[in-house]
N, C-alpha and C positions, 0 to 999 in steps of 0.2 A: 271399471277395469275387470277383466276376466283373468285371474291369476292361474287358473287351471281349466283344462278342457277334458271332456269325455269324448274320445275320438273312436272312430271305427278303424281298426288296424288290420282287418282281414282283407287282403287285396282282391280276392275273388268276389267278396261281397261288394266292394267298391266298384269293381269292374262291371258287375251286373247292374247295380243301382244307377250308376252314372254313365253307363255305356262308354266306358273309358278303357284305355290300354295302359298296362303297367310298363314303365320304362325299365327294361331288364338291365340296361347298361348303368342307369343311375342307381338302382338298388344294389347292383354288384359293386359299384364304386363305394357306396355307403358301407357295405359289408366289409370292404377292405379297410376303410378308415376306422370302423368300429373295432375290428380285430386288432389293429395296431394300437389304438388308444380307447378302450371301451368306456372309460370314465368320461370321455369327452363327447360320447355319442349315445346317450341314454335313449331307449325306446319306450313306447307306452308301457305302463305297468300292467299287471294281470287284469285289473279292472278297466284298462283302456284309458287311464288318465295320463295327461301330460302336463308339464310345468315349463316355465321358461327354460330354455336350453335343451329341452327334450326334442326328439325327432319324431315326425309323424307323416303319414301319407297326405299329400296335397295335390290338387288337380289344376293343371294349366291347359292351355290349348296351343297345339303346335301342328302346322301343316294340315289344318282342317279336322284334327282329332283331339278329343279330350285325353290327356296323358296324366298318369299318376306318377308322382315323383316324391322321394323322401326329402323333407326340408326341416330345418330347425325352427322351433317356436321361440323366437326372439330375433328380430331383424339385426343383421350386421350390414350396415351400409357399404356399398361397393368401394367407396373412397376412404373408408376408415383405416387408419394405420394400426389402431389397436381396438380391442373390444370397447364398446361404449359402457361407461360405468353403470353398475346395477341400480344406482339411484334414479336413472332415467328409464321410464317405461317405454320401451320400443318393441313390446310384444302386442300391445293394443294401439290402434291408430284411431283417434277420434275423428268422426266424420266432419266435424266443424273445423278441424285443423289440417285437413289433407292438403289444402292449397296454401297453407301458411308455414308449415314446418319444412325445413330443408331436407329432412329425412324422408318425408312422404311425397313431396311435390314431384321430384324427378321420376317417380314410379307410376304416377297417374297416366293412364293411356299407354303404358308400356309393359308393366309387369303386374298383371292382375291374376288372382288365383281364387279357388274355392277350397275351403277347409271343411271336410265332412266331419260333423260332430253329432253326438247324441245328448249333449248337455254341456253346461258350464258351471263353474263353482266360484263362490265369492264369500268373503267374510262380511257379515252384517251385524249391526248393533241390536241387541235384545235386552230385555230387563235383567237377564242373567249374564250380561256381558257379551263380548263378541263371540259369534258362533259361525261355523262354516255351513253354507247352504248350497244345495245343488238345484239348479233350474234345468228342467228338461221337458220335452214335449210328451204327450200321452204315449205310453208304450215305448218310450225312448226311441221314437222314430228317427231315422237318419236325416239330418238336415245339411244343407249346403250354405255356409256363411261366407261372406265376401272378405277377401284379404288382399294384401299387397306382398310381393316378395322382392328380394334382391339377390344378386350374385356377387360374392366376394371372392377374389383370388389373391393368394399370398402364400406365405410359408407357415407350416405348422410348427409345433414345439420341437420337432426333429429336424427342422430346417428344410423340409421337403415342400415343394409346390403343391397346393391343394386348391380345390374349388368348393365353395360352401354356399349352398342355397338356404335361405332363411326367410321366414314370413312373419307377418303381423296380422291380427284379426281387426277388422274395421268395426267400430262400435258406434252406436247412436243412443239417443235418449230412450229409456226403457218403456216397454208397454206397461199398462196399469198394474198387471198382476206381479210384475217384477219390482216396480217402484213401491208397491204396497208392502213388500217384504224388506224394504230398506236399502235396495241397491239402485244406483243411479245410471248404470250403463247396461247395454245389451248388444250382443253381436247382431249384425245385419243378416237376417235369414232371407235368402233369395228363392223365389219360386222357380220351378223347372224351366219355364219359358224365358227366364232372365239369365240363366246360367251362361249360355254362350254369348249373349249380349254383353255381360259383364267381362267375360274373358277376352273379348275381341274389341271392345269399345276403345276409341282413340282419344287422345288428349283434346283434340279440337271438337270432339263430340260431347264434351262436358260430362265426364264420368261422375262428378260430384252430384250434379242435378239428377243423373240416372239413379244414384243411390238414395237420393232424397225422395224419390217418387214411390209412394206406398203401393202403387200398382205392381211393382217389381218384388214386393215382399211375399214370403211364404205365409200361408194362413196357419199360424201356430199360436196356441195359447199355452204358455209355460206353466207347468206344475212345479212344485218344489218340495224339498225335504231337508231337514237339518241332519247333519252328520255327527 
């Protein structure tokens, strides 16, 4: 599980790196929501870290273009009457459960996204007790990890109709350098050639097998540091 991510929040940097367009209307809408209830719409902190319920730039594909939109890091299923209790992890989606869990299965082949990150954080067991560790690529290179998103529509705390975009990071078994540090999951990093394939692949084209194929992974060896 990745309880926290180090994201890239500079939209100009994301636009350049991913050849993507920022959705001005979506960011304007997010600003309106945040102004009305700032505690409900936290943005990345000064270091670029996000936690569940934080909002971050996410990339989707619309009308043949990569589009950057703000989304919440913790999925809210479109059919949920209320927020899913915190005891359930719906900010990470295990690759081996995508076709089994009712939260993920409807999104396969319909709502895929890329989450730009520079690293991820987890608690690991050490001889000195649990410690927080950051896993990151050399030089904190910008990575694109596979995700799923959903769109929930309903009423906010003020009784007004809102639309909420939220996402989850897809994780798989870890590479050796992550496993050796005591962590059992890792986000799926996609190489540049797989970005649009993941964003556009349909359910009948077997998106799970696509993510299981190592030829679609980015060539990255994670470094780490304790915090």
